[in-house]
Backbone as a printed PyTorch tensor [residue, N CA C, xyz], in Angstrom:
tensor([[[-37.6770,  66.8540,  58.3000],
         [-37.6450,  65.4160,  58.3600],
         [-36.2660,  64.9260,  58.1430]],

        [[-35.6730,  64.0080,  59.0450],
         [-34.4420,  63.5740,  58.7620],
         [-34.5640,  62.6160,  57.6000]],

        [[-33.3600,  62.2840,  57.0160],
         [-33.2340,  61.4550,  55.9480],
         [-33.8800,  60.0610,  56.0530]],

        [[-34.3140,  59.2970,  54.9980],
         [-34.6600,  58.0780,  54.9870],
         [-33.6020,  57.0330,  55.4850]],

        [[-32.4840,  57.3190,  54.9560],
         [-31.2160,  56.4690,  55.2170],
         [-30.1130,  57.2660,  56.0000]],

        [[-29.3050,  56.4860,  56.6900],
         [-28.1090,  57.1730,  57.1980],
         [-26.8700,  56.4170,  56.9140]],

        [[-25.7460,  57.1050,  57.0340],
         [-24.4970,  56.5500,  56.8460],
         [-24.1150,  55.4580,  57.7160]],

        [[-23.4300,  54.4640,  57.3150],
         [-23.1760,  53.2810,  58.2900],
         [-22.2230,  53.3930,  59.4270]],

        [[-21.2690,  54.4580,  59.2890],
         [-20.2330,  54.5850,  60.3710],
         [-20.6220,  55.7060,  61.3930]],

        [[-21.0650,  56.8430,  60.9200],
         [-21.4180,  58.0100,  61.8300],
         [-22.9150,  58.2640,  62.0100]],

        [[-23.6390,  57.5570,  61.2670],
         [-25.1740,  57.8440,  61.2450],
         [-25.5190,  59.2250,  60.7000]],

        [[-24.8840,  59.6820,  59.6530],
         [-25.1280,  60.9600,  59.1660],
         [-26.3170,  60.8090,  58.1100]],

        [[-27.0670,  61.7720,  57.7000],
         [-28.1520,  61.8090,  56.8120],
         [-27.7690,  61.4580,  55.5760]],

        [[-28.3780,  60.6490,  54.8820],
         [-28.1970,  60.1140,  53.4940],
         [-29.5590,  60.2450,  52.8270]],

        [[-29.7330,  61.3160,  52.3880],
         [-31.0450,  61.6180,  51.8130],
         [-31.3610,  60.9390,  50.3920]],

        [[-32.6070,  60.6560,  50.1540],
         [-33.0520,  60.0300,  48.8950],
         [-33.9280,  61.4410,  48.2210]],

        [[-34.1950,  61.2080,  47.0860],
         [-34.9280,  62.2750,  46.4170],
         [-36.1190,  62.6700,  46.9040]],

        [[-36.9610,  61.8420,  47.6310],
         [-38.1060,  62.3180,  48.2220],
         [-38.0920,  63.0380,  49.7200]],

        [[-36.8700,  62.7570,  50.1910],
         [-36.7480,  63.4560,  51.5790],
         [-36.6360,  64.8690,  51.4560]],

        [[-36.9580,  65.6740,  52.4870],
         [-36.9960,  66.9840,  52.5470],
         [-36.0510,  67.5270,  53.7560]],

        [[-34.7120,  67.8020,  53.4970],
         [-33.8580,  68.0540,  54.4040],
         [-34.1960,  69.4010,  55.1110]],

        [[-33.8440,  69.5190,  56.3960],
         [-34.1510,  70.6090,  57.2200],
         [-32.6670,  71.1230,  57.7630]],

        [[-32.6610,  72.4520,  58.2850],
         [-31.4740,  73.0250,  58.9330],
         [-31.0880,  72.0830,  59.9830]],

        [[-31.9560,  71.5960,  60.7380],
         [-31.5220,  70.8540,  62.0370],
         [-30.8650,  69.5800,  61.6080]],

        [[-31.1380,  69.0540,  60.3350],
         [-30.4350,  67.7310,  59.9190],
         [-28.9900,  68.1020,  59.7340]],

        [[-28.6670,  69.2600,  59.1190],
         [-27.2990,  69.6670,  58.7960],
         [-26.5680,  70.0010,  60.1850]],

        [[-27.2680,  70.6970,  60.9510],
         [-26.6720,  71.1360,  62.3250],
         [-26.2650,  69.6640,  63.1930]],

        [[-27.1900,  68.7370,  63.1410],
         [-26.9290,  67.4300,  63.7010],
         [-25.7280,  66.7460,  63.2290]],

        [[-25.7790,  66.7590,  61.7460],
         [-24.5790,  66.1670,  61.2100],
         [-23.3550,  66.7030,  61.4950]],

        [[-23.2110,  68.0790,  61.4070],
         [-22.1260,  68.7900,  61.6420],
         [-21.5920,  68.6010,  63.1820]],

        [[-22.5100,  68.5250,  64.0220],
         [-22.3020,  68.1880,  65.5560],
         [-21.6910,  66.7770,  65.5950]],

        [[-22.1530,  65.7480,  64.8900],
         [-21.6530,  64.4240,  64.9320],
         [-20.2010,  64.3630,  64.3080]],

        [[-19.9130,  65.1040,  63.2070],
         [-18.6090,  65.2010,  62.5770],
         [-17.5530,  65.9130,  63.4940]],

        [[-18.0040,  67.0060,  64.0970],
         [-17.0830,  67.8300,  64.9830],
         [-16.7480,  66.9790,  66.1640]],

        [[-17.7120,  66.3390,  66.7630],
         [-17.3420,  65.4130,  67.9860],
         [-16.4820,  64.2690,  67.5600]],

        [[-16.7080,  63.6880,  66.4900],
         [-15.9290,  62.2250,  66.2390],
         [-14.5110,  62.8830,  65.8570]],

        [[-14.4430,  63.8430,  64.9570],
         [-13.1410,  64.3960,  64.5530],
         [-12.3490,  64.9320,  65.9090]],

        [[-13.0520,  65.8480,  66.6750],
         [-12.4700,  66.3850,  67.7430],
         [-11.8050,  65.4080,  68.7860]],

        [[-12.5100,  64.4420,  68.9560],
         [-12.1880,  63.3260,  69.8760],
         [-10.8730,  62.5350,  69.2920]],

        [[-10.9520,  62.3750,  67.9900],
         [ -9.9020,  61.5610,  67.3840],
         [ -8.6850,  62.4350,  67.3400]],

        [[ -8.8060,  63.7370,  67.0240],
         [ -7.5490,  64.5630,  67.0160],
         [ -6.8740,  64.7640,  68.4640]],

        [[ -7.8520,  64.7830,  69.3590],
         [ -7.3580,  64.9020,  70.7760],
         [ -6.8430,  63.6270,  71.4230]],

        [[ -6.9080,  62.5680,  70.7630],
         [ -6.4310,  61.3370,  71.3740],
         [ -4.9360,  61.0910,  71.2700]],

        [[ -4.1650,  61.4740,  72.2590],
         [ -2.7290,  61.4030,  72.2910],
         [ -2.1640,  60.0110,  72.1240]],

        [[ -2.9710,  59.0080,  72.4310],
         [ -2.5530,  57.5400,  72.3140],
         [ -2.5410,  57.3160,  70.6430]],

        [[ -3.2180,  57.9020,  69.8000],
         [ -3.1210,  57.7440,  68.4580],
         [ -2.2240,  58.6250,  67.6590]],

        [[ -2.0050,  59.7920,  68.2510],
         [ -1.1670,  60.8490,  67.6210],
         [  0.1220,  61.1290,  68.2360]],

        [[  1.0460,  61.5510,  67.5220],
         [  2.2640,  61.7810,  68.1260],
         [  2.3660,  63.2180,  68.5970]],

        [[  3.0420,  63.4430,  69.7650],
         [  3.1970,  64.7820,  70.2770],
         [  4.2800,  65.3450,  69.3580]],

        [[  4.4980,  66.7920,  69.5840],
         [  5.5930,  67.4040,  68.9250],
         [  6.9360,  66.7740,  69.1530]],

        [[  7.1960,  66.4240,  70.4330],
         [  8.3950,  65.9180,  70.9120],
         [  8.5340,  64.5200,  70.2020]],

        [[  7.5260,  63.7620,  70.1510],
         [  7.5440,  62.3460,  69.4220],
         [  7.8790,  62.6130,  67.9670]],

        [[  7.2350,  63.5160,  67.4010],
         [  7.4780,  63.7890,  66.0270],
         [  8.9470,  64.1950,  65.6460]],

        [[  9.5130,  64.9070,  66.4740],
         [ 10.8980,  65.2550,  66.4340],
         [ 11.7750,  64.0690,  66.5430]],

        [[ 11.4100,  62.9200,  67.3980],
         [ 12.1410,  61.7860,  67.4030],
         [ 12.0980,  60.9590,  66.1890]],

        [[ 10.9760,  60.9730,  65.4630],
         [ 10.7170,  60.2130,  64.2070],
         [ 11.3320,  60.9220,  63.1020]],

        [[ 11.2300,  62.3180,  63.0200],
         [ 11.5630,  62.9780,  61.7620],
         [ 13.1040,  63.3440,  61.8830]],

        [[ 13.6510,  63.6690,  63.0330],
         [ 15.1230,  63.9470,  63.2640],
         [ 15.5430,  63.2350,  64.4730]],

        [[ 15.8560,  61.8370,  64.2550],
         [ 16.2810,  61.2250,  65.4310],
         [ 17.6770,  61.2860,  65.9220]],

        [[ 18.5430,  61.9960,  65.1050],
         [ 19.9300,  62.2910,  65.3680],
         [ 20.3670,  63.6640,  64.7300]],

        [[ 21.3970,  64.1250,  65.3470],
         [ 22.0140,  65.4320,  64.7260],
         [ 23.5520,  65.1000,  64.5720]],

        [[ 24.0720,  65.4500,  63.3480],
         [ 25.4960,  65.1560,  63.1580],
         [ 26.1690,  66.6690,  63.2730]],

        [[ 27.3530,  66.7830,  63.9110],
         [ 28.0350,  67.9260,  64.0450],
         [ 29.6030,  67.6430,  63.9230]],

        [[ 30.3320,  68.6290,  63.7130],
         [ 31.7410,  68.5620,  63.7280],
         [ 32.2330,  69.3820,  64.8700]],

        [[ 32.9700,  68.8500,  65.7620],
         [ 33.7110,  69.6860,  66.8450],
         [ 35.1190,  69.8900,  66.3130]],

        [[ 35.4130,  71.2370,  66.3560],
         [ 36.7130,  71.7490,  66.1820],
         [ 37.5950,  71.7980,  67.5330]],

        [[ 38.4540,  71.0350,  67.7160],
         [ 39.2910,  71.0020,  68.9580],
         [ 39.9450,  72.2310,  69.1790]],

        [[ 40.1030,  72.6240,  70.4330],
         [ 40.6070,  73.8680,  70.8510],
         [ 41.8590,  73.7170,  71.8130]],

        [[ 41.8870,  72.4820,  72.1530],
         [ 42.8310,  72.0780,  73.2000],
         [ 42.6730,  72.3050,  74.6860]],

        [[ 41.4790,  73.0150,  74.9610],
         [ 41.1120,  73.2750,  76.2440],
         [ 40.9900,  71.9020,  77.0080]],

        [[ 41.0340,  72.2040,  78.3590],
         [ 40.9190,  70.6910,  79.2380],
         [ 39.4930,  70.2210,  79.0940]],

        [[ 38.5430,  71.0670,  78.7970],
         [ 37.0750,  70.5060,  78.5360],
         [ 36.3800,  71.4330,  77.6520]],

        [[ 35.4830,  71.0500,  76.9100],
         [ 34.5800,  71.9780,  76.1480],
         [ 33.2220,  71.4370,  76.1640]],

        [[ 32.2510,  72.2710,  76.0340],
         [ 30.7770,  71.8160,  76.1980],
         [ 30.1890,  71.9800,  74.8180]],

        [[ 29.4830,  70.9070,  74.3580],
         [ 28.7370,  70.8440,  73.0660],
         [ 27.2320,  70.8950,  73.6190]],

        [[ 26.3770,  71.5260,  72.6130],
         [ 25.0460,  71.5420,  72.8400],
         [ 24.2590,  71.4040,  71.5630]],

        [[ 23.7090,  69.9760,  71.4440],
         [ 23.2320,  69.7920,  70.2600],
         [ 21.7300,  70.3950,  69.8870]],

        [[ 21.1410,  71.0380,  70.9310],
         [ 19.8670,  71.5930,  70.7070],
         [ 18.8850,  70.7010,  71.2360]],

        [[ 18.9560,  69.8320,  71.9080],
         [ 18.1230,  68.9080,  72.5290],
         [ 18.8000,  68.1200,  73.6070]],

        [[ 18.0350,  67.4690,  74.4420],
         [ 18.6380,  66.6590,  75.5160],
         [ 18.8800,  65.1030,  74.9570]],

        [[ 20.3250,  64.9100,  74.6000],
         [ 20.5710,  63.5210,  73.9520],
         [ 20.4520,  62.4160,  74.9250]],

        [[ 19.9750,  61.2940,  74.2730],
         [ 19.9920,  60.0050,  75.0510],
         [ 21.3420,  59.2230,  74.8230]],

        [[ 21.9360,  59.4990,  73.6730],
         [ 23.2150,  58.8360,  73.3740],
         [ 24.0720,  59.7860,  72.3190]],

        [[ 25.3250,  59.9620,  72.7090],
         [ 26.1480,  60.6110,  71.8290],
         [ 27.5280,  59.8700,  71.5720]],

        [[ 27.8470,  59.8250,  70.3120],
         [ 29.0980,  59.1940,  69.8090],
         [ 30.0720,  60.2710,  69.3380]],

        [[ 31.3210,  60.2410,  69.8100],
         [ 32.2670,  61.0980,  69.5540],
         [ 33.4250,  60.4910,  68.9800]],

        [[ 34.1180,  60.8080,  67.9540],
         [ 35.4620,  60.1840,  67.5010],
         [ 36.0870,  61.1860,  66.6270]],

        [[ 37.5560,  61.1160,  66.8800],
         [ 38.3760,  62.0390,  66.2940],
         [ 38.5330,  61.5400,  64.8280]],

        [[ 38.3070,  62.5390,  63.8560],
         [ 38.3330,  62.1970,  62.3590],
         [ 39.7690,  61.7150,  62.0890]],

        [[ 39.9410,  60.7430,  61.2430],
         [ 41.2800,  60.1660,  60.8590],
         [ 42.1270,  59.5250,  61.9410]],

        [[ 41.5880,  59.0920,  62.9930],
         [ 42.2160,  58.5950,  64.0080],
         [ 41.6370,  57.2290,  64.5320]],

        [[ 42.4180,  56.2180,  65.0290],
         [ 41.6970,  55.0490,  65.6280],
         [ 41.0700,  55.5270,  66.8480]],

        [[ 40.0080,  54.6850,  67.2590],
         [ 39.3510,  54.9250,  68.5130],
         [ 40.2470,  55.0280,  69.7290]],

        [[ 41.4360,  54.0960,  69.8000],
         [ 42.3840,  54.1490,  70.7900],
         [ 43.7020,  53.9080,  70.1300]],

        [[ 44.8170,  54.5090,  70.6980],
         [ 46.0890,  54.3960,  70.1750],
         [ 46.8940,  53.8050,  71.6340]],

        [[ 47.5820,  52.7200,  71.3370],
         [ 48.2750,  52.1290,  72.4920],
         [ 49.7630,  52.6060,  72.5170]],

        [[ 50.4230,  53.0370,  73.4980],
         [ 51.8040,  53.3150,  73.6800],
         [ 52.4010,  52.4690,  74.7700]],

        [[ 53.6700,  52.5870,  74.8630],
         [ 54.3120,  51.7300,  75.9480],
         [ 53.8680,  52.1010,  77.4180]],

        [[ 53.3890,  53.3140,  77.5380],
         [ 53.0740,  53.7960,  78.8790],
         [ 51.5670,  54.0890,  79.2150]],

        [[ 50.9120,  54.3760,  77.9950],
         [ 49.4350,  54.8010,  78.1720],
         [ 48.5230,  54.5020,  76.9840]],

        [[ 47.2640,  54.6010,  77.1300],
         [ 46.3120,  54.4410,  76.0270],
         [ 45.7800,  55.8380,  75.8090]],

        [[ 45.9450,  56.2660,  74.5240],
         [ 45.2670,  57.6360,  74.1050],
         [ 43.8880,  57.2530,  73.4610]],

        [[ 42.8440,  57.7910,  74.2500],
         [ 41.5410,  57.4470,  73.7300],
         [ 41.0390,  58.6250,  72.7740]],

        [[ 40.6390,  58.4550,  71.6200],
         [ 40.2310,  59.3350,  70.6920],
         [ 38.6500,  59.3320,  70.3290]],

        [[ 37.9560,  58.4910,  71.0460],
         [ 36.5070,  58.3670,  70.8540],
         [ 35.8470,  58.2120,  72.1660]],

        [[ 34.5390,  58.3930,  72.3120],
         [ 33.6840,  58.2000,  73.4600],
         [ 32.2530,  57.8250,  73.0740]],

        [[ 31.6700,  57.0740,  73.8530],
         [ 30.1660,  56.7230,  73.8510],
         [ 29.6810,  57.1870,  75.0590]],

        [[ 28.5710,  58.1350,  75.0460],
         [ 28.2830,  58.7520,  76.0880],
         [ 26.6180,  58.6760,  76.1910]],

        [[ 26.1600,  58.4070,  77.4040],
         [ 24.7310,  58.3100,  77.7290],
         [ 24.5410,  59.1750,  78.9710]],

        [[ 23.3350,  59.3190,  79.5030],
         [ 23.1360,  60.1860,  80.7300],
         [ 23.3760,  59.2330,  81.7870]],

        [[ 23.4010,  58.0230,  81.5800],
         [ 23.7410,  57.0460,  82.6540],
         [ 25.2330,  56.6680,  82.9260]],

        [[ 26.0850,  57.2360,  81.9870],
         [ 27.2920,  56.7920,  82.0820],
         [ 28.0310,  56.9530,  80.6180]],

        [[ 29.3250,  56.7160,  80.5320],
         [ 30.0400,  56.7800,  79.4120],
         [ 31.2870,  55.8370,  79.3600]],

        [[ 32.0350,  55.8880,  78.1880],
         [ 33.0960,  55.0630,  78.0930],
         [ 34.2170,  55.8120,  78.7500]],

        [[ 34.0970,  57.0060,  79.0440],
         [ 35.1730,  57.8340,  79.7010],
         [ 35.5170,  59.0510,  78.7460]],

        [[ 35.8890,  60.0970,  79.4460],
         [ 36.3600,  61.3740,  78.7170],
         [ 35.2630,  62.3500,  78.2250]],

        [[ 33.9800,  61.8580,  78.5230],
         [ 32.7560,  62.7610,  78.1870],
         [ 31.7780,  62.3780,  79.0260]],

        [[ 30.6500,  63.3060,  79.2240],
         [ 29.5530,  63.1280,  79.9600],
         [ 28.3110,  64.0740,  79.6000]],

        [[ 27.1930,  63.6740,  79.7490],
         [ 25.9790,  64.3130,  79.6220],
         [ 25.2640,  64.8410,  80.7540]],

        [[ 25.0280,  66.1630,  80.7240],
         [ 24.2300,  66.6690,  81.7100],
         [ 23.0660,  67.5740,  81.0860]],

        [[ 21.9700,  67.2010,  81.2680],
         [ 20.7890,  67.8550,  80.5250],
         [ 20.9670,  67.9280,  79.0470]],

        [[ 21.0480,  69.0930,  78.4860],
         [ 21.2810,  69.1380,  76.9050],
         [ 22.7680,  69.6100,  76.6760]],

        [[ 23.5360,  69.3250,  77.6500],
         [ 25.0130,  69.5750,  77.4250],
         [ 25.8610,  68.2830,  77.4110]],

        [[ 26.8500,  68.4060,  76.5130],
         [ 27.7300,  67.2450,  76.5100],
         [ 29.1450,  67.8450,  76.6100]],

        [[ 29.8330,  67.4090,  77.6530],
         [ 31.1840,  67.8150,  78.0790],
         [ 32.1990,  66.9050,  77.5610]],

        [[ 33.2190,  67.3140,  76.8700],
         [ 34.3010,  66.4480,  76.3880],
         [ 35.6050,  66.7610,  77.0200]],

        [[ 36.5500,  65.8970,  77.2360],
         [ 37.7920,  66.2220,  77.8950],
         [ 39.0780,  66.0800,  77.1890]],

        [[ 39.8840,  66.9420,  77.3570],
         [ 41.2510,  66.7440,  76.7680],
         [ 42.3190,  66.8300,  77.8140]],

        [[ 43.0560,  65.7250,  78.0690],
         [ 44.1040,  65.6520,  79.1560],
         [ 45.3000,  66.2310,  78.7070]],

        [[ 46.1300,  66.7480,  79.6020],
         [ 47.4090,  67.1770,  79.0530],
         [ 48.4470,  66.0930,  79.4380]],

        [[ 48.0710,  65.2060,  80.3460],
         [ 48.9010,  64.0470,  80.5650],
         [ 48.0420,  62.8620,  81.0220]],

        [[ 48.7810,  61.6810,  80.8030],
         [ 47.9060,  60.6460,  80.9630],
         [ 47.4850,  60.3240,  82.5150]],

        [[ 46.4310,  59.8650,  82.9340],
         [ 45.9440,  59.5640,  84.4020],
         [ 45.5280,  58.1210,  84.4580]],

        [[ 46.2690,  57.3140,  85.4460],
         [ 45.9500,  55.8850,  85.3740],
         [ 46.0040,  55.1030,  84.1610]],

        [[ 47.0850,  55.4360,  83.2750],
         [ 47.2880,  54.9590,  82.1080],
         [ 46.4520,  55.3010,  80.8740]],

        [[ 45.5680,  56.2510,  81.0400],
         [ 44.7160,  56.7330,  80.0690],
         [ 44.7740,  58.3240,  79.7560]],

        [[ 44.9490,  58.6760,  78.4840],
         [ 44.8010,  60.0650,  78.0500],
         [ 43.5600,  60.2840,  77.2240]],

        [[ 42.6380,  61.0420,  77.7890],
         [ 41.3020,  61.3470,  76.9970],
         [ 41.8830,  62.4560,  75.9680]],

        [[ 41.5260,  62.1390,  74.7390],
         [ 42.0230,  63.0670,  73.6580],
         [ 40.8170,  63.4880,  72.7270]],

        [[ 39.8480,  64.1520,  73.3760],
         [ 38.5620,  64.3280,  72.8050],
         [ 38.2840,  65.9040,  72.4610]],

        [[ 39.4640,  66.7510,  72.7300],
         [ 39.3400,  68.2830,  72.3630],
         [ 40.7900,  68.5800,  71.9520]],

        [[ 41.4950,  68.0480,  71.1640],
         [ 42.9410,  68.1460,  70.6690],
         [ 42.9250,  69.4260,  69.8920]],

        [[ 43.7580,  70.4310,  70.1840],
         [ 43.7090,  71.7200,  69.3900],
         [ 43.9570,  71.2530,  67.7540]],

        [[ 43.1610,  71.9090,  66.9970],
         [ 43.1800,  71.7850,  65.5250],
         [ 42.8550,  70.5220,  65.0980]],

        [[ 42.0880,  69.5470,  66.0210],
         [ 41.7780,  68.2150,  65.4030],
         [ 40.1420,  68.3140,  65.3370]],

        [[ 39.6050,  67.6250,  64.3030],
         [ 38.1400,  67.5580,  64.0630],
         [ 37.6480,  66.3300,  64.6880]],

        [[ 36.4460,  66.4410,  65.2800],
         [ 35.8790,  65.2070,  65.8220],
         [ 34.3920,  65.2420,  65.2560]],

        [[ 34.0720,  63.9820,  64.8340],
         [ 32.5130,  63.7130,  64.4600],
         [ 31.8200,  63.4000,  65.6000]],

        [[ 30.5450,  64.2710,  65.7480],
         [ 29.8340,  64.1470,  66.9470],
         [ 28.2620,  63.7480,  66.5210]],

        [[ 27.8880,  62.4920,  66.9950],
         [ 26.4140,  62.3070,  66.4250],
         [ 25.6040,  62.0750,  67.8460]],

        [[ 24.6070,  62.9380,  67.9140],
         [ 23.8470,  63.0470,  69.0390],
         [ 22.4050,  62.4910,  68.7430]],

        [[ 21.9820,  61.4670,  69.5210],
         [ 20.6220,  60.8280,  69.1670],
         [ 19.6210,  61.3330,  70.3700]],

        [[ 18.4430,  61.6190,  69.8280],
         [ 17.3580,  62.1260,  70.6580],
         [ 16.9340,  60.9530,  71.6470]]])
């Protein structure tokens, strides 16, 4: 015999002293619990996916790029970044001379950048010019220089 009373939310058996529980009552309750919890756990609108959990728990990654002077170098933060900020440590973002502007920093997205860097998939490419072009010298991989790189998921 099922219980005289049931719980308000799931309708589980809530026996009183005079009730005589049967195995089928427990099986029924377990089926209700399994169905409700299983549906809840599988509801991706209520729960974060593993990718979404990474966005919340680790929204960015900070690295130091040690410049090697090559015309370009590729950085891989370990994920596909939506935004990357790069700046030479101890230098202004831009240095102006009589003939050109030396750019020591970049803001990069997959849709474009401030110049001197680009994102393709999970790779970020930075540029080091040997001479100015159109009045700009991108200085994002200077030999023996250190750059702060912040990559956002």
